[in-house]
C-alpha positions in Angstrom: 17.5 40.4 -5.5 19.3 42.8 -7.8 20.7 44.7 -4.8 22.0 41.7 -2.9 25.5 40.4 -2.5 26.7 38.4 -5.5 26.5 34.9 -3.2 23.1 35.7 -2.0 21.8 36.1 -5.6 23.6 32.9 -6.6 22.0 31.0 -3.6 18.6 32.4 -4.7 19.0 31.4 -8.2 20.3 28.1 -7.6 17.4 26.7 -5.6 14.7 28.5 -8.4 14.1 26.8 -11.5 17.3 26.9 -13.5 15.9 28.3 -16.9 15.0 32.0 -17.8 11.6 31.0 -16.0 13.7 31.4 -12.6 14.8 34.7 -13.4 11.4 35.9 -14.5 10.4 35.6 -10.6 13.1 37.8 -9.8 11.6 40.9 -7.9 7.9 39.1 -8.0 5.6 41.0 -6.3 4.4 40.1 -2.8 1.1 38.0 -2.7 -0.8 40.8 -1.9 0.2 43.2 -4.6 0.2 40.1 -7.0 -3.5 39.4 -6.4 -4.4 43.1 -7.5 -2.0 43.4 -10.7 -2.3 41.8 -13.9 0.0 39.0 -15.0 2.4 39.8 -17.6 1.4 38.6 -21.0 4.0 36.2 -22.3 5.1 36.3 -26.5 4.2 32.9 -28.1 5.2 31.3 -30.9 2.8 29.7 -33.6 3.9 26.2 -34.1 2.6 23.6 -36.4 -1.2 22.7 -35.9 -1.8 26.2 -34.8 -0.1 25.2 -31.4 0.6 28.2 -29.1 4.1 28.4 -27.5 4.7 30.7 -24.5 8.4 31.7 -25.0 9.0 31.8 -21.4 8.9 28.7 -19.0 9.0 27.8 -15.8 11.8 25.1 -15.6 11.7 22.9 -12.5 14.8 21.1 -12.5 15.7 19.3 -9.5 13.0 20.8 -7.6 11.0 18.6 -5.1 7.4 17.8 -5.8 6.3 20.2 -2.7 8.5 22.9 -4.5 7.5 22.2 -8.0 3.7 22.5 -7.1 4.7 25.9 -5.0 6.9 27.1 -8.4 4.0 26.5 -10.6 1.7 28.5 -8.4 4.3 31.4 -8.2 4.7 31.3 -12.3 1.1 31.8 -12.8 1.0 34.5 -10.6 3.3 36.2 -13.0 1.6 35.0 -16.1 3.8 32.2 -16.8 1.7 29.2 -18.1 4.4 27.4 -19.6 5.9 24.3 -17.3 9.0 22.5 -18.5 9.6 19.4 -16.4 11.2 16.2 -16.0 9.3 12.7 -15.4 9.7 11.6 -11.9 9.6 13.9 -8.8 8.7 17.0 -10.8 5.9 15.5 -12.9 4.5 14.5 -9.7 4.5 17.8 -8.4 3.1 19.2 -11.3 0.4 16.5 -10.9 -0.3 17.7 -7.5 -1.1 20.9 -8.4 -3.3 20.1 -11.2 -5.3 17.7 -8.6 -5.9 21.0 -6.4 -6.4 23.0 -9.4 -8.1 20.9 -12.1 -9.7 24.0 -13.8 -6.0 25.3 -14.8 -5.4 22.3 -17.3 -6.7 24.5 -20.4 -4.4 27.3 -19.2 -1.2 25.5 -18.9 1.6 24.5 -21.5 2.8 21.3 -20.0 6.2 20.3 -21.4 7.8 17.0 -20.6 10.7 14.8 -21.8 11.5 11.3 -22.8 14.2 9.7 -20.5 17.2 8.3 -21.7 17.4 4.8 -22.3 20.4 3.1 -20.5 23.6 2.6 -23.0 23.2 -0.3 -25.0 19.7 -0.6 -25.0 18.4 -1.7 -28.6 16.1 0.5 -30.6 13.1 -1.6 -29.9 13.6 -1.4 -26.0 14.3 2.3 -26.3 10.9 3.0 -28.3 8.9 0.6 -26.2 10.4 2.5 -22.9 9.5 5.7 -24.6 5.9 4.4 -25.2 5.6 3.0 -21.8 6.5 6.5 -20.0 4.2 8.4 -22.3 1.3 6.3 -20.7 2.6 6.7 -17.2 3.3 10.3 -17.2 -0.5 10.8 -18.6 -1.9 8.8 -15.8 0.3 10.4 -13.2 -0.6 13.6 -14.4 -4.5 12.6 -14.7 -4.5 14.3 -18.2 -5.2 13.0 -21.8 -2.3 15.0 -23.3 0.8 17.0 -22.9 1.5 20.3 -24.9 4.9 19.0 -25.9 7.0 15.9 -25.8 10.7 16.5 -25.9 13.4 13.9 -27.2 16.8 13.8 -25.6 19.9 13.1 -27.8 21.5 9.5 -28.0 24.9 8.4 -29.3 22.9 5.7 -31.5 21.0 7.3 -34.5 18.9 4.4 -34.5 17.6 4.5 -31.1 16.6 8.2 -31.7 14.8 7.4 -34.6 13.1 4.4 -33.1 12.0 6.9 -30.1 10.8 9.7 -32.5 8.8 7.4 -34.2 6.9 6.3 -30.8 6.5 10.2 -30.3 5.0 11.2 -33.8 2.5 8.1 -33.0 1.7 9.9 -29.9 1.0 13.4 -31.8 -1.3 11.3 -34.1 -3.1 9.9 -31.2 -3.6 13.2 -29.6 -1.5 12.5 -26.5 1.0 15.3 -27.3 0.3 18.8 -29.5 3.9 19.2 -30.5 7.5 17.7 -30.4 10.7 18.9 -29.9 14.2 17.9 -29.1 16.9 18.5 -26.4 20.3 19.3 -27.0 20.6 18.1 -30.4 24.0 18.9 -32.4 23.8 19.2 -36.2 24.6 15.7 -36.4 21.6 14.2 -34.2 19.5 16.6 -36.1 20.6 15.4 -39.5 20.2 11.8 -38.5 16.6 12.6 -37.5 15.5 14.2 -40.0 16.2 11.7 -42.8 13.5 9.5 -41.6 11.1 11.8 -39.6 7.6 12.7 -40.9 6.7 15.1 -38.3 10.0 17.7 -38.2 10.8 18.7 -34.5 9.4 22.2 -33.7 12.2 23.2 -31.8 15.8 22.4 -30.4 15.9 23.0 -26.4 19.7 23.6 -25.3 21.8 26.2 -23.6 22.4 29.4 -24.9 23.5 32.5 -23.1 25.1 35.8 -23.6 28.5 34.7 -22.9 28.2 32.2 -25.6 27.6 34.7 -28.5 24.5 34.5 -30.9 25.4 31.4 -33.1 27.9 28.8 -30.6 29.1 26.0 -33.0 27.0 27.3 -35.9 24.0 25.3 -34.6 21.6 28.4 -34.4 22.3 28.7 -38.2 21.8 25.1 -38.9 18.5 25.1 -36.9 17.2 28.1 -38.8 18.2 26.8 -42.4 15.9 23.7 -41.6 13.1 25.6 -39.8 13.9 24.1 -36.5 13.3 27.1 -34.0 15.8 27.6 -31.0 14.5 27.4 -27.4 17.0 28.2 -24.5 17.8 27.2 -21.2 20.5 28.4 -19.2 20.0 31.9 -19.4 22.4 32.9 -16.6 24.6 29.7 -16.9 24.1 26.2 -16.5 24.2 23.9 -14.3 23.9 27.2 -11.8 24.5 31.1 -12.1 27.8 31.7 -13.9 29.4 34.3 -11.7 30.9 35.6 -15.4 27.3 36.8 -16.2 26.1 37.9 -12.8 29.1 40.0 -12.6 29.4 41.6 -15.9 30.6 44.9 -15.8 29.0 45.1 -19.6 25.7 43.7 -18.4 25.6 45.7 -15.7 26.3 49.1 -17.4 23.6 47.9 -20.1 21.1 47.3 -17.1 22.1 50.9 -15.3 21.4 52.6 -18.9 17.7 50.9 -19.0 16.3 51.7 -15.7 18.5 49.9 -13.0 17.9 46.7 -14.4 20.3 43.6 -12.9 22.9 41.9 -15.3 20.3 38.7 -14.8 17.6 40.7 -16.1 19.6 41.9 -19.0 21.0 38.3 -20.0 17.4 37.0 -20.0 16.4 39.9 -22.2 19.3 38.9 -24.6 18.1 35.4 -25.0 14.3 36.6 -25.6 15.5 39.2 -27.8 17.3 36.6 -29.8 14.2 35.0 -31.0 
């Protein structure tokens, strides 16, 4: 992939998962080679409760049921056990994989998201929707729990608090092992933390080398309240960014380190940033 034309690389990356995990699949050995090689050991964070969180994930955003199932299979060949998926067709693709490989549940880290409620939804209705979705997802997946539930932001502070309370209940009930948030700005985090009994383990938001180490001070704020930063969009979002793929600086760094591609350097920058 590194030797391909820029347009070919963009097409490849756009049809794969959009997070850093899709880049990790670049240059994956053929199936015959993968079968005889050892999977890569992915670094882990230890979250509250001793939960082991693999820091490199397969993000299935936008994939069909069939492509999600296939992506999970490919990811596992490379040692990627963290599957980050949305409710709906991506969830159903994960469910399809699990139905064919039930023995793999214990080795997978299943990470899914609570849907955003429609604008104008009351806090009580938003809470009910979140509770209903959790039960729906567990039933569809055929599992008793997921490893992480993540909450999207909302312009309504009370909606976020109501949904978070339901998620804290799910944590106590064993329906999830950890909780996180997605795309939360400092204001949204402050809103949540005022009433939260359980602090989010992490904030999942776009971070890439072109944005610098601390865009808008969000990383610094998260560090100050002991919320980890987990990044998506290591090569841009919603699709690969030409400025990253064709960066002379990233290419020079890659050349100096054994001929790595700009996208590999971009992923390494995110991983080394912690």
